[in-house]
Residue, then its C-alpha position, 0 to 999 in steps of 0.5 A: p283662273l281669276l284675272k283682274s284689270h283696272d282699265l279692262q285692257t291690261w289683265e293680271l292673272v290672280g290665280d285659281f278662283l276656287q281655293h279647292d274643289l269639293p269631293d262631289v264635283a267631278k273632275g273636268e266639271d267647268i264653271t260657265c255663266a258664273n254669278f258670284l254674290e254675297i248672300s249674307p255678311g261674310k257668306w258668298m254664293l257662286l251660281c254657275i252651269a257645268h256644260h255636262q251637269g247643268c245648273r249648280y251652286y257653291t256656298g262659302t267665304w271669300d278670302a280677300k287676302a288670297e283673292q280666292f273663294v273658299p267653297e264649303h258646300h256644293g249643290r246641284m239645281n238640276f240633274r242629267r236625264 
């Protein structure tokens, strides 16, 4: 879920951060230690860690009207042993 605040005391639920998940993401994979950054005009990257899968990333676009990230690609930066 995505929340926002103007004073860091009162929070409003916006909704799901990801507009949808991608087929290669297992059900239950979490997003922790997230870093969301614009990598080029109009293209965004979400770097994160899934507790049981390790470091991974999504690339896509930001839908400002819906306040959601629209993922187009998902990749893993390491693999479980």
